[in-house]
N, C-alpha and C positions, 0 to 999 in steps of 0.2 A: 495720465495713467498710471494709476495706484499698483506700486510692485507689493510680494506676499506680504501678508499680517505676519507679525512676529507670535507664534505660538499657535499659527493656525490648525486648526484639526484637518488630519487628511484619513478618508474615508476609505479603508477598503471594502471591495467588492465579498464580503465574506456570509456565506450561507447560512440562513439562520437555522436551516435543520442540522445544520456540523455542530454537532455536540461534544466536540472533541474538546479536552483542555488546551492543548498543545494545537500550533500552528500546523498544519496539512501543507505539505511543500508538494506542486503540482509537478508530475513526472511523466513520460512517459518513454520506460524503457522496456527495452525486450526481455523477456526472462525465462527460466523453465522452474516449473513445480516438479520435484523429484520424491518418489515415494520410492517404497514395496522394497525396502532396503536397498535402495538406490538402482531397481532394477527398471523402472517405469518413470517417465517423464512426461510432462504435458507443455505445449509452449503456452505463453500470456504473456499480457504486457502490463507492469506495474504502472497506475494512474497517477498516485500521488502515495503519499507517505510521512508519516511521523516517527519520533524516535523510537515508538510502542507499538507502529504496525503499519499497514499498506492496503490500497485497494488495490485489486486484483482484476482485469478484464480476461475472461479466458475467448478463445476462438470461437465454442460450443460451451451450451450449457454443460458441467460436467457433476457427478458424485465424485467428492474428494474425501479424502481420510480426513479425522479430526487433526492429527499433527503431521508436516512434511518438510522438507526443505526449500525455501525458494533462492534459486541461485540467480544473481542479475550478472551479467557479463562483467568479468575486470573487478569483481567481487567476492571477497567470501561469502557459502552458502549459508542461511539464516534457516534455525527452526523457526518454524511458525504454528500458531493452533487456529484450528477454523473458529471465528466470529460469528458470521452471516452471510447467506447466500443468495441474492434476489437476481434469476436470470443468469447472464453470463459474469456477473460480478460476484465479486465475493471480497470479504473482508478481513484480514487475518491480524493476531498480533502476534509480536514478536518474542520466543521463548530463550530464556538461557541457554546456554549452551549445555548439554549433556556431560557434565565431569569432565 
């Protein structure tokens, strides 16, 4: 029986529709979208993320502001800009902290 070949190529299951230059880490974490001067919140799930953004699953289709905060349990809130929305999924990019 042959062992693994030196220099063997390992193929990752990468979705060809993923146009990101960065690796997208799959996570499923509960989170909250916070907006309206922190007066309004929506529960959501973060499905995957990179250092620059995330894909979020809302419980129902929602209209969102162009900018909001994303609060994952146990982490500081991150400012986000809405990039796209399809059904209950939205894509966001992380914005620099304001001042």
